[in-house]
N, CA and C atoms as a LAMMPS dump frame, in Angstrom:
ITEM: TIMESTEP
0
ITEM: NUMBER OF ATOMS
615
ITEM: BOX BOUNDS ff ff ff
-5.0000000000000000e+02 5.0000000000000000e+02
-5.0000000000000000e+02 5.0000000000000000e+02
-5.0000000000000000e+02 5.0000000000000000e+02
ITEM: ATOMS id mol type element x y z
1 1 1 N 0.839 -1.201 0
2 1 2 C 0 0 0
3 1 3 C 0.876 1.253 0
4 2 1 N 1.89 1.248 0.866
5 2 2 C 2.788 2.406 0.955
6 2 3 C 3.552 2.602 -0.342
7 3 1 N 3.993 1.497 -0.983
8 3 2 C 4.733 1.582 -2.24
9 3 3 C 3.846 2.12 -3.359
10 4 1 N 2.586 1.694 -3.358
11 4 2 C 1.672 2.166 -4.396
12 4 3 C 1.429 3.665 -4.24
13 5 1 N 1.299 4.139 -3.017
14 5 2 C 1.106 5.561 -2.759
15 5 3 C 2.331 6.365 -3.199
16 6 1 N 3.526 5.824 -2.927
17 6 2 C 4.76 6.501 -3.334
18 6 3 C 4.856 6.581 -4.859
19 7 1 N 4.491 5.495 -5.556
20 7 2 C 4.526 5.484 -7.012
21 7 3 C 3.557 6.507 -7.581
22 8 1 N 2.391 6.65 -6.971
23 8 2 C 1.404 7.625 -7.433
24 8 3 C 1.949 9.034 -7.301
25 9 1 N 2.645 9.322 -6.213
26 9 2 C 3.228 10.645 -6.018
27 9 3 C 4.282 10.935 -7.072
28 10 1 N 5.104 9.945 -7.392
29 10 2 C 6.149 10.124 -8.39
30 10 3 C 5.548 10.386 -9.766
31 11 1 N 4.542 9.613 -10.13
32 11 2 C 3.909 9.787 -11.441
33 11 3 C 3.225 11.131 -11.552
34 12 1 N 2.613 11.59 -10.473
35 12 2 C 1.944 12.89 -10.477
36 12 3 C 2.94 14.016 -10.658
37 13 1 N 4.106 13.872 -10.037
38 13 2 C 5.123 14.92 -10.129
39 13 3 C 5.778 14.959 -11.497
40 14 1 N 5.922 13.785 -12.138
41 14 2 C 6.624 13.717 -13.408
42 14 3 C 5.734 14.077 -14.589
43 15 1 N 4.445 13.753 -14.511
44 15 2 C 3.554 13.908 -15.659
45 15 3 C 3.542 15.303 -16.259
46 16 1 N 3.429 16.397 -15.469
47 16 2 C 3.376 17.719 -16.077
48 16 3 C 4.615 18.066 -16.896
49 17 1 N 5.763 17.543 -16.508
50 17 2 C 6.996 17.858 -17.225
51 17 3 C 6.975 17.304 -18.64
52 18 1 N 6.167 16.26 -18.881
53 18 2 C 6.11 15.635 -20.193
54 18 3 C 4.88 16.072 -20.985
55 19 1 N 4.039 16.905 -20.389
56 19 2 C 2.839 17.35 -21.081
57 19 3 C 3.215 18.294 -22.22
58 20 1 N 2.536 18.126 -23.349
59 20 2 C 2.795 19.001 -24.491
60 20 3 C 2.415 20.428 -24.149
61 21 1 N 3.272 21.365 -24.538
62 21 2 C 2.957 22.77 -24.315
63 21 3 C 1.984 23.266 -25.374
64 22 1 N 1.35 24.382 -25.083
65 22 2 C 0.249 24.854 -25.911
66 22 3 C 0.622 26.078 -26.726
67 23 1 N 0.207 26.063 -27.987
68 23 2 C 0.256 27.241 -28.846
69 23 3 C -1.171 27.758 -28.953
70 24 1 N -1.392 28.981 -28.544
71 24 2 C -2.715 29.586 -28.611
72 24 3 C -2.796 30.47 -29.853
73 25 1 N -3.671 30.105 -30.775
74 25 2 C -3.924 30.935 -31.958
75 25 3 C -5.085 31.85 -31.616
76 26 1 N -4.817 33.146 -31.628
77 26 2 C -5.77 34.132 -31.134
78 26 3 C -6.053 35.125 -32.254
79 27 1 N -7.046 34.814 -33.079
80 27 2 C -7.255 35.622 -34.257
81 27 3 C -8.702 35.841 -34.63
82 28 1 N -8.9 36.201 -35.903
83 28 2 C -10.24 36.468 -36.423
84 28 3 C -10.607 35.393 -37.442
85 29 1 N -11.471 35.724 -38.397
86 29 2 C -11.968 34.725 -39.341
87 29 3 C -10.871 34.109 -40.203
88 30 1 N -9.783 34.837 -40.421
89 30 2 C -8.686 34.305 -41.233
90 30 3 C -7.993 33.131 -40.549
91 31 1 N -8.14 33.056 -39.238
92 31 2 C -7.581 31.929 -38.484
93 31 3 C -8.665 30.977 -37.994
94 32 1 N -9.904 31.449 -37.943
95 32 2 C -11.005 30.607 -37.479
96 32 3 C -11.456 29.62 -38.553
97 33 1 N -10.996 29.821 -39.8
98 33 2 C -11.363 28.902 -40.873
99 33 3 C -12.698 29.23 -41.523
100 34 1 N -13.011 30.509 -41.614
101 34 2 C -14.286 30.937 -42.198
102 34 3 C -14.444 30.402 -43.624
103 35 1 N -15.589 29.756 -43.891
104 35 2 C -15.897 29.258 -45.222
105 35 3 C -15.148 28.007 -45.622
106 36 1 N -14.424 27.414 -44.695
107 36 2 C -13.607 26.234 -45.008
108 36 3 C -14.173 24.991 -44.337
109 37 1 N -13.888 23.845 -44.903
110 37 2 C -14.255 22.582 -44.257
111 37 3 C -13.462 22.432 -42.964
112 38 1 N -14.064 21.795 -41.996
113 38 2 C -13.406 21.583 -40.713
114 38 3 C -12.06 20.88 -40.906
115 39 1 N -11.035 21.445 -40.287
116 39 2 C -9.712 20.838 -40.341
117 39 3 C -8.849 21.29 -41.492
118 40 1 N -9.367 22.179 -42.357
119 40 2 C -8.582 22.6 -43.519
120 40 3 C -7.953 23.98 -43.36
121 41 1 N -8.25 24.684 -42.264
122 41 2 C -7.649 25.993 -42.017
123 41 3 C -6.194 25.87 -41.595
124 42 1 N -5.452 26.966 -41.703
125 42 2 C -4.012 26.903 -41.425
126 42 3 C -3.727 26.501 -39.986
127 43 1 N -4.579 26.912 -39.042
128 43 2 C -4.34 26.56 -37.639
129 43 3 C -4.467 25.059 -37.417
130 44 1 N -5.378 24.417 -38.136
131 44 2 C -5.486 22.959 -38.058
132 44 3 C -4.293 22.287 -38.722
133 45 1 N -3.88 22.837 -39.854
134 45 2 C -2.71 22.28 -40.546
135 45 3 C -1.445 22.417 -39.703
136 46 1 N -1.414 23.424 -38.845
137 46 2 C -0.259 23.626 -37.969
138 46 3 C -0.026 22.412 -37.084
139 47 1 N -1.099 21.824 -36.597
140 47 2 C -0.955 20.644 -35.758
141 47 3 C -0.222 19.517 -36.471
142 48 1 N -0.534 19.312 -37.757
143 48 2 C 0.135 18.275 -38.539
144 48 3 C 1.607 18.626 -38.768
145 49 1 N 1.877 19.899 -38.985
146 49 2 C 3.265 20.332 -39.212
147 49 3 C 4.11 20.093 -37.956
148 50 1 N 3.536 20.348 -36.807
149 50 2 C 4.26 20.134 -35.549
150 50 3 C 4.596 18.661 -35.355
151 51 1 N 3.641 17.799 -35.677
152 51 2 C 3.892 16.36 -35.567
153 51 3 C 4.984 15.933 -36.537
154 52 1 N 4.932 16.464 -37.744
155 52 2 C 5.949 16.134 -38.734
156 52 3 C 7.344 16.491 -38.259
157 53 1 N 7.446 17.65 -37.606
158 53 2 C 8.744 18.132 -37.144
159 53 3 C 9.081 17.67 -35.725
160 54 1 N 8.214 16.8 -35.172
161 54 2 C 8.441 16.223 -33.846
162 54 3 C 8.614 17.308 -32.779
163 55 1 N 7.752 18.307 -32.84
164 55 2 C 7.714 19.367 -31.833
165 55 3 C 6.522 19.111 -30.928
166 56 1 N 6.781 18.992 -29.644
167 56 2 C 5.776 18.548 -28.682
168 56 3 C 4.899 19.715 -28.213
169 57 1 N 4.024 20.141 -29.121
170 57 2 C 3.094 21.231 -28.817
171 57 3 C 1.703 20.842 -29.307
172 58 1 N 0.695 21.317 -28.592
173 58 2 C -0.68 21.201 -29.049
174 58 3 C -1.167 22.591 -29.461
175 59 1 N -2.121 22.624 -30.375
176 59 2 C -2.648 23.887 -30.879
177 59 3 C -4.063 24.091 -30.359
178 60 1 N -4.307 25.225 -29.749
179 60 2 C -5.648 25.628 -29.34
180 60 3 C -6.03 26.836 -30.188
181 61 1 N -7.069 26.712 -30.974
182 61 2 C -7.503 27.801 -31.836
183 61 3 C -8.657 28.551 -31.169
184 62 1 N -8.348 29.718 -30.621
185 62 2 C -9.357 30.54 -29.945
186 62 3 C -9.773 31.717 -30.819
187 63 1 N -9.706 31.536 -32.133
188 63 2 C -10.058 32.598 -33.064
189 63 3 C -11.571 32.688 -33.242
190 64 1 N -12.05 33.894 -33.483
191 64 2 C -13.48 34.145 -33.659
192 64 3 C -13.686 35.001 -34.901
193 65 1 N -14.557 34.563 -35.789
194 65 2 C -14.85 35.352 -36.981
195 65 3 C -15.449 36.698 -36.596
196 66 1 N -14.97 37.758 -37.229
197 66 2 C -15.449 39.099 -36.948
198 66 3 C -14.768 39.787 -35.785
199 67 1 N -13.815 39.101 -35.15
200 67 2 C -13.163 39.647 -33.965
201 67 3 C -12.325 40.878 -34.297
202 68 1 N -12.338 41.85 -33.396
203 68 2 C -11.503 43.039 -33.49
204 68 3 C -10.452 42.991 -32.392
205 69 1 N -9.526 43.93 -32.426
206 69 2 C -8.518 43.964 -31.361
207 69 3 C -9.153 44.28 -30.012
208 70 1 N -10.225 45.068 -30.009
209 70 2 C -10.897 45.359 -28.741
210 70 3 C -11.528 44.1 -28.171
211 71 1 N -12.183 43.31 -29.029
212 71 2 C -12.757 42.048 -28.569
213 71 3 C -11.678 41.119 -28.042
214 72 1 N -10.542 41.075 -28.748
215 72 2 C -9.432 40.248 -28.288
216 72 3 C -8.888 40.727 -26.963
217 73 1 N -8.783 42.029 -26.82
218 73 2 C -8.289 42.59 -25.559
219 73 3 C -9.206 42.209 -24.402
220 74 1 N -10.502 42.182 -24.653
221 74 2 C -11.463 41.879 -23.594
222 74 3 C -11.463 40.411 -23.186
223 75 1 N -10.994 39.525 -24.063
224 75 2 C -11.061 38.1 -23.723
225 75 3 C -9.704 37.415 -23.572
226 76 1 N -8.62 38.155 -23.728
227 76 2 C -7.308 37.516 -23.669
228 76 3 C -7.001 36.956 -22.289
229 77 1 N -7.397 37.656 -21.242
230 77 2 C -7.077 37.187 -19.889
231 77 3 C -7.695 35.823 -19.619
232 78 1 N -8.952 35.648 -20.01
233 78 2 C -9.623 34.37 -19.79
234 78 3 C -8.978 33.265 -20.622
235 79 1 N -8.586 33.582 -21.855
236 79 2 C -7.954 32.579 -22.719
237 79 3 C -6.604 32.144 -22.154
238 80 1 N -5.846 33.101 -21.641
239 80 2 C -4.542 32.775 -21.058
240 80 3 C -4.702 31.93 -19.805
241 81 1 N -5.672 32.275 -18.978
242 81 2 C -5.893 31.525 -17.746
243 81 3 C -6.345 30.095 -18.033
244 82 1 N -7.165 29.931 -19.063
245 82 2 C -7.695 28.601 -19.382
246 82 3 C -6.649 27.702 -20.028
247 83 1 N -5.869 28.243 -20.959
248 83 2 C -4.993 27.398 -21.77
249 83 3 C -3.52 27.446 -21.366
250 84 1 N -3.106 28.477 -20.623
251 84 2 C -1.73 28.622 -20.144
252 84 3 C -0.716 28.325 -21.265
253 85 1 N -0.779 29.08 -22.356
254 85 2 C 0.062 28.773 -23.519
255 85 3 C 1.522 29.129 -23.319
256 86 1 N 2.369 28.431 -24.045
257 86 2 C 3.789 28.779 -24.106
258 86 3 C 4.026 29.837 -25.165
259 87 1 N 3.196 29.809 -26.214
260 87 2 C 3.298 30.773 -27.312
261 87 3 C 1.9 31.221 -27.7
262 88 1 N 1.751 32.522 -27.957
263 88 2 C 0.484 33.065 -28.446
264 88 3 C 0.708 33.672 -29.82
265 89 1 N -0.067 33.213 -30.798
266 89 2 C -0.038 33.788 -32.146
267 89 3 C -1.191 34.794 -32.222
268 90 1 N -0.854 36.071 -32.261
269 90 2 C -1.867 37.127 -32.273
270 90 3 C -2.124 37.542 -33.712
271 91 1 N -3.29 37.18 -34.223
272 91 2 C -3.66 37.498 -35.604
273 91 3 C -4.946 38.316 -35.575
274 92 1 N -4.818 39.553 -35.164
275 92 2 C -5.958 40.459 -35.061
276 92 3 C -5.599 41.816 -35.652
277 93 1 N -6.608 42.548 -36.048
278 93 2 C -6.396 43.889 -36.58
279 93 3 C -7.037 44.098 -37.937
280 94 1 N -7.209 43.031 -38.697
281 94 2 C -7.783 43.165 -40.028
282 94 3 C -9.168 43.782 -40.011
283 95 1 N -10.008 43.345 -39.082
284 95 2 C -11.361 43.9 -39.001
285 95 3 C -11.352 45.351 -38.535
286 96 1 N -10.374 45.695 -37.698
287 96 2 C -10.225 47.1 -37.305
288 96 3 C -9.974 47.954 -38.539
289 97 1 N -9.063 47.488 -39.386
290 97 2 C -8.718 48.232 -40.585
291 97 3 C -9.879 48.35 -41.55
292 98 1 N -10.606 47.25 -41.76
293 98 2 C -11.732 47.279 -42.686
294 98 3 C -12.857 48.177 -42.19
295 99 1 N -12.926 48.398 -40.888
296 99 2 C -13.942 49.299 -40.32
297 99 3 C -13.44 50.734 -40.214
298 100 1 N -12.171 50.93 -40.56
299 100 2 C -11.612 52.272 -40.464
300 100 3 C -11.42 52.747 -39.039
301 101 1 N -11.212 51.812 -38.118
302 101 2 C -11.022 52.179 -36.712
303 101 3 C -9.745 52.993 -36.527
304 102 1 N -9.691 53.701 -35.428
305 102 2 C -8.529 54.511 -35.097
306 102 3 C -7.268 53.655 -35.024
307 103 1 N -6.218 54.107 -35.698
308 103 2 C -4.939 53.407 -35.647
309 103 3 C -4.419 53.36 -34.217
310 104 1 N -4.555 54.444 -33.502
311 104 2 C -4.041 54.497 -32.125
312 104 3 C -4.813 53.549 -31.216
313 105 1 N -6.114 53.449 -31.421
314 105 2 C -6.904 52.514 -30.614
315 105 3 C -6.495 51.078 -30.907
316 106 1 N -6.313 50.773 -32.181
317 106 2 C -5.869 49.429 -32.558
318 106 3 C -4.503 49.128 -31.966
319 107 1 N -3.622 50.11 -31.989
320 107 2 C -2.292 49.948 -31.412
321 107 3 C -2.377 49.633 -29.911
322 108 1 N -3.175 50.407 -29.208
323 108 2 C -3.305 50.189 -27.751
324 108 3 C -3.848 48.801 -27.449
325 109 1 N -4.807 48.365 -28.233
326 109 2 C -5.386 47.047 -28.002
327 109 3 C -4.379 45.931 -28.268
328 110 1 N -3.631 46.06 -29.354
329 110 2 C -2.619 45.045 -29.658
330 110 3 C -1.55 45.005 -28.575
331 111 1 N -1.12 46.166 -28.131
332 111 2 C -0.11 46.222 -27.067
333 111 3 C -0.633 45.552 -25.805
334 112 1 N -1.894 45.806 -25.471
335 112 2 C -2.477 45.196 -24.274
336 112 3 C -2.516 43.676 -24.389
337 113 1 N -2.839 43.162 -25.572
338 113 2 C -2.889 41.712 -25.788
339 113 3 C -1.494 41.106 -25.678
340 114 1 N -0.526 41.757 -26.301
341 114 2 C 0.853 41.261 -26.253
342 114 3 C 1.385 41.307 -24.825
343 115 1 N 1.156 42.395 -24.126
344 115 2 C 1.648 42.53 -22.748
345 115 3 C 1.012 41.493 -21.833
346 116 1 N -0.282 41.271 -21.981
347 116 2 C -0.956 40.268 -21.15
348 116 3 C -0.37 38.882 -21.403
349 117 1 N -0.101 38.582 -22.658
350 117 2 C 0.46 37.271 -23.011
351 117 3 C 1.857 37.101 -22.426
352 118 1 N 2.667 38.128 -22.555
353 118 2 C 4.037 38.045 -22.033
354 118 3 C 4.031 37.99 -20.512
355 119 1 N 3.141 38.73 -19.88
356 119 2 C 3.056 38.689 -18.416
357 119 3 C 2.617 37.321 -17.912
358 120 1 N 1.922 36.586 -18.764
359 120 2 C 1.494 35.227 -18.409
360 120 3 C 2.582 34.198 -18.703
361 121 1 N 3.727 34.664 -19.188
362 121 2 C 4.851 33.762 -19.434
363 121 3 C 4.923 33.211 -20.837
364 122 1 N 4.109 33.74 -21.758
365 122 2 C 4.103 33.234 -23.131
366 122 3 C 4.951 34.107 -24.044
367 123 1 N 5.525 33.485 -25.045
368 123 2 C 6.15 34.244 -26.126
369 123 3 C 5.069 34.602 -27.14
370 124 1 N 5.298 35.687 -27.881
371 124 2 C 4.26 36.204 -28.765
372 124 3 C 4.761 36.3 -30.199
373 125 1 N 3.924 35.834 -31.121
374 125 2 C 4.148 36.026 -32.552
375 125 3 C 3.004 36.881 -33.068
376 126 1 N 3.314 38.078 -33.527
377 126 2 C 2.309 39.002 -34.047
378 126 3 C 2.243 38.856 -35.563
379 127 1 N 1.04 38.702 -36.077
380 127 2 C 0.838 38.477 -37.513
381 127 3 C 0.306 39.755 -38.155
382 128 1 N 1.057 40.288 -39.113
383 128 2 C 0.689 41.527 -39.771
384 128 3 C -0.35 41.351 -40.864
385 129 1 N -1.071 42.432 -41.136
386 129 2 C -2.107 42.433 -42.156
387 129 3 C -2.045 43.744 -42.924
388 130 1 N -2.613 43.745 -44.118
389 130 2 C -2.741 44.951 -44.931
390 130 3 C -4.197 45.098 -45.345
391 131 1 N -4.568 46.304 -45.756
392 131 2 C -5.929 46.558 -46.213
393 131 3 C -5.893 47.153 -47.613
394 132 1 N -7.023 47.097 -48.327
395 132 2 C -7.059 47.63 -49.698
396 132 3 C -6.734 49.125 -49.74
397 133 1 N -6.219 49.616 -50.873
398 133 2 C -5.795 51.01 -50.98
399 133 3 C -6.938 52.014 -50.985
400 134 1 N -8.186 51.548 -51.129
401 134 2 C -9.306 52.491 -51.196
402 134 3 C -9.599 53.172 -49.861
403 135 1 N -8.856 52.81 -48.807
404 135 2 C -9.021 53.486 -47.514
405 135 3 C -8.167 54.753 -47.442
406 136 1 N -7.447 55.021 -48.503
407 136 2 C -6.6 56.214 -48.532
408 136 3 C -5.157 55.86 -48.24
409 137 1 N -4.246 56.55 -48.907
410 137 2 C -2.831 56.218 -48.786
411 137 3 C -2.311 56.366 -47.361
412 138 1 N -2.696 57.438 -46.684
413 138 2 C -2.172 57.684 -45.343
414 138 3 C -2.622 56.608 -44.374
415 139 1 N -3.928 56.325 -44.342
416 139 2 C -4.451 55.316 -43.417
417 139 3 C -3.888 53.935 -43.753
418 140 1 N -3.858 53.6 -45.037
419 140 2 C -3.357 52.29 -45.457
420 140 3 C -1.895 52.101 -45.064
421 141 1 N -1.095 53.122 -45.257
422 141 2 C 0.329 53.042 -44.911
423 141 3 C 0.524 52.928 -43.404
424 142 1 N -0.209 53.736 -42.65
425 142 2 C -0.086 53.685 -41.186
426 142 3 C -0.56 52.342 -40.635
427 143 1 N -1.606 51.802 -41.238
428 143 2 C -2.117 50.514 -40.774
429 143 3 C -1.089 49.407 -41.007
430 144 1 N -0.499 49.379 -42.173
431 144 2 C 0.497 48.351 -42.47
432 144 3 C 1.699 48.446 -41.536
433 145 1 N 2.125 49.676 -41.231
434 145 2 C 3.302 49.873 -40.379
435 145 3 C 3.015 49.559 -38.914
436 146 1 N 1.747 49.554 -38.547
437 146 2 C 1.349 49.379 -37.152
438 146 3 C 1.92 48.109 -36.527
439 147 1 N 1.857 47.014 -37.245
440 147 2 C 2.247 45.721 -36.683
441 147 3 C 3.749 45.653 -36.394
442 148 1 N 4.539 46.165 -37.308
443 148 2 C 5.984 46.185 -37.081
444 148 3 C 6.333 47.09 -35.908
445 149 1 N 5.607 48.195 -35.773
446 149 2 C 5.862 49.112 -34.67
447 149 3 C 5.562 48.465 -33.323
448 150 1 N 4.432 47.78 -33.242
449 150 2 C 4.054 47.105 -31.991
450 150 3 C 5.04 45.986 -31.675
451 151 1 N 5.405 45.203 -32.679
452 151 2 C 6.351 44.099 -32.467
453 151 3 C 7.692 44.621 -31.979
454 152 1 N 8.154 45.7 -32.581
455 152 2 C 9.435 46.272 -32.182
456 152 3 C 9.375 46.825 -30.762
457 153 1 N 8.308 47.536 -30.447
458 153 2 C 8.163 48.126 -29.116
459 153 3 C 8.041 47.068 -28.034
460 154 1 N 7.344 45.994 -28.343
461 154 2 C 7.082 44.944 -27.357
462 154 3 C 8.072 43.782 -27.433
463 155 1 N 9.055 43.894 -28.334
464 155 2 C 10.052 42.828 -28.493
465 155 3 C 9.379 41.486 -28.794
466 156 1 N 8.411 41.534 -29.697
467 156 2 C 7.7 40.326 -30.107
468 156 3 C 8.144 39.941 -31.509
469 157 1 N 8.027 38.668 -31.84
470 157 2 C 8.321 38.213 -33.193
471 157 3 C 7.193 38.655 -34.129
472 158 1 N 7.516 38.788 -35.407
473 158 2 C 6.556 39.343 -36.365
474 158 3 C 6.536 38.562 -37.662
475 159 1 N 5.325 38.265 -38.132
476 159 2 C 5.089 37.849 -39.515
477 159 3 C 4.615 39.108 -40.231
478 160 1 N 5.416 39.685 -41.12
479 160 2 C 5.066 40.986 -41.696
480 160 3 C 3.709 41.029 -42.377
481 161 1 N 3.354 39.956 -43.119
482 161 2 C 2.09 39.953 -43.845
483 161 3 C 1.6 38.523 -43.974
484 162 1 N 0.44 38.263 -43.409
485 162 2 C -0.115 36.907 -43.384
486 162 3 C -0.336 36.336 -44.778
487 163 1 N -0.706 37.178 -45.733
488 163 2 C -1.066 36.724 -47.074
489 163 3 C 0.059 36.942 -48.086
490 164 1 N 1.272 37.023 -47.584
491 164 2 C 2.424 37.275 -48.449
492 164 3 C 2.524 36.233 -49.56
493 165 1 N 2.708 36.708 -50.793
494 165 2 C 2.927 35.802 -51.907
495 165 3 C 1.702 35.471 -52.725
496 166 1 N 0.493 35.794 -52.215
497 166 2 C -0.698 35.467 -53.01
498 166 3 C -1.835 36.472 -52.835
499 167 1 N -1.602 37.578 -52.142
500 167 2 C -2.669 38.543 -51.879
501 167 3 C -3.275 39.108 -53.161
502 168 1 N -2.522 39.095 -54.257
503 168 2 C -2.999 39.65 -55.523
504 168 3 C -3.569 38.578 -56.455
505 169 1 N -3.71 37.353 -55.963
506 169 2 C -4.21 36.252 -56.787
507 169 3 C -5.676 35.99 -56.434
508 170 1 N -6.58 36.509 -57.246
509 170 2 C -8.014 36.433 -56.957
510 170 3 C -8.495 34.992 -56.799
511 171 1 N -7.899 34.067 -57.546
512 171 2 C -8.344 32.678 -57.506
513 171 3 C -8.031 31.982 -56.183
514 172 1 N -7.198 32.621 -55.352
515 172 2 C -6.861 32.035 -54.061
516 172 3 C -7.795 32.512 -52.951
517 173 1 N -8.841 33.241 -53.339
518 173 2 C -9.782 33.767 -52.353
519 173 3 C -11.196 33.293 -52.642
520 174 1 N -11.998 33.237 -51.593
521 174 2 C -13.389 32.858 -51.734
522 174 3 C -14.152 33.966 -52.464
523 175 1 N -15.429 33.747 -52.69
524 175 2 C -16.219 34.669 -53.499
525 175 3 C -16.298 36.066 -52.913
526 176 1 N -16.076 36.203 -51.598
527 176 2 C -16.128 37.531 -50.99
528 176 3 C -14.865 38.348 -51.246
529 177 1 N -13.833 37.71 -51.787
530 177 2 C -12.591 38.405 -52.086
531 177 3 C -11.752 38.73 -50.871
532 178 1 N -12.155 38.261 -49.701
533 178 2 C -11.458 38.566 -48.444
534 178 3 C -10.836 37.327 -47.815
535 179 1 N -11.592 36.241 -47.784
536 179 2 C -11.144 35.044 -47.079
537 179 3 C -10.472 34.059 -48.035
538 180 1 N -9.258 33.636 -47.72
539 180 2 C -8.531 32.695 -48.582
540 180 3 C -9.227 31.341 -48.686
541 181 1 N -9.017 30.674 -49.799
542 181 2 C -9.57 29.348 -50.025
543 181 3 C -8.761 28.294 -49.27
544 182 1 N -9.254 27.066 -49.339
545 182 2 C -8.531 25.954 -48.712
546 182 3 C -7.16 25.781 -49.349
547 183 1 N -7.064 26.026 -50.659
548 183 2 C -5.794 25.874 -51.36
549 183 3 C -4.743 26.864 -50.861
550 184 1 N -5.184 27.984 -50.311
551 184 2 C -4.255 29.009 -49.833
552 184 3 C -3.755 28.748 -48.419
553 185 1 N -4.415 27.856 -47.711
554 185 2 C -4.081 27.661 -46.3
555 185 3 C -2.653 27.156 -46.071
556 186 1 N -2.144 26.213 -46.867
557 186 2 C -0.742 25.806 -46.676
558 186 3 C 0.231 26.963 -46.874
559 187 1 N -0.09 27.892 -47.794
560 187 2 C 0.784 29.05 -48.001
561 187 3 C 0.766 29.957 -46.774
562 188 1 N -0.415 30.152 -46.196
563 188 2 C -0.506 30.941 -44.964
564 188 3 C 0.324 30.288 -43.87
565 189 1 N 0.175 28.971 -43.741
566 189 2 C 0.941 28.252 -42.729
567 189 3 C 2.435 28.434 -42.94
568 190 1 N 2.893 28.361 -44.172
569 190 2 C 4.315 28.563 -44.45
570 190 3 C 4.771 29.945 -44.003
571 191 1 N 3.959 30.97 -44.298
572 191 2 C 4.314 32.338 -43.909
573 191 3 C 4.464 32.476 -42.399
574 192 1 N 3.567 31.825 -41.666
575 192 2 C 3.578 31.942 -40.208
576 192 3 C 4.613 31.012 -39.578
577 193 1 N 4.751 29.818 -40.129
578 193 2 C 5.601 28.808 -39.499
579 193 3 C 7.078 29.175 -39.538
580 194 1 N 7.485 29.934 -40.532
581 194 2 C 8.892 30.337 -40.602
582 194 3 C 9.313 31.057 -39.32
583 195 1 N 8.449 31.928 -38.83
584 195 2 C 8.764 32.679 -37.609
585 195 3 C 8.396 31.902 -36.346
586 196 1 N 7.333 31.15 -36.43
587 196 2 C 6.861 30.411 -35.26
588 196 3 C 7.847 29.333 -34.833
589 197 1 N 8.412 28.627 -35.791
590 197 2 C 9.297 27.516 -35.445
591 197 3 C 10.489 27.975 -34.615
592 198 1 N 10.988 29.168 -34.9
593 198 2 C 12.106 29.691 -34.111
594 198 3 C 11.715 29.866 -32.655
595 199 1 N 10.492 30.312 -32.412
596 199 2 C 10.023 30.463 -31.027
597 199 3 C 9.87 29.109 -30.35
598 200 1 N 9.398 28.134 -31.094
599 200 2 C 9.17 26.816 -30.514
600 200 3 C 10.468 26.123 -30.145
601 201 1 N 11.462 26.227 -31.008
602 201 2 C 12.735 25.578 -30.697
603 201 3 C 13.44 26.286 -29.551
604 202 1 N 13.237 27.594 -29.422
605 202 2 C 13.784 28.326 -28.277
606 202 3 C 13.104 27.881 -26.998
607 203 1 N 11.768 27.716 -27.062
608 203 2 C 11.019 27.255 -25.899
609 203 3 C 11.493 25.872 -25.478
610 204 1 N 11.683 24.99 -26.483
611 204 2 C 12.073 23.603 -26.178
612 204 3 C 13.438 23.554 -25.506
613 205 1 N 14.339 24.442 -25.964
614 205 2 C 15.668 24.46 -25.373
615 205 3 C 15.633 24.915 -23.932
């Protein structure tokens, strides 16, 4: 009886050390898989890529279609407390831009999300976005620069543009012209994984 109790204590103490760490994907419809079959979005494909590369992480996709940086700011604390991630992929801001929201407000919200994640012990990968030129040159330019500015200020890793390499290819988007097709998802994953993998191998070390 005493030996069995001792073995239980040892197993309880050792188990957490071998538990896979969590990557929290915290985004909008571009990460939630809007218009796609279940399991075909880039966040789902990320899980397969991690297994291929023998990286011991699980993916939790907490993305919500239509989400803004303010919505993300309001729910980040609960997401961090629930999932306790090692890495947070912040993919928010696109809806702010499409609504013409204040650049400064979007900046403050992104900073708050990044700071909350880092204070919880997670590393952060910020994913950049661009908007169509019809919003005006000044706003469009400031919006694009926003992500690099936040990443630099907060010492976070950055994917400069989520849709790099195919944003001008109409056939890679759904009928709304905004959401990428299933065929585009591996390209999105490649854009994000280049920066993400460096964070994961640093975490593992």
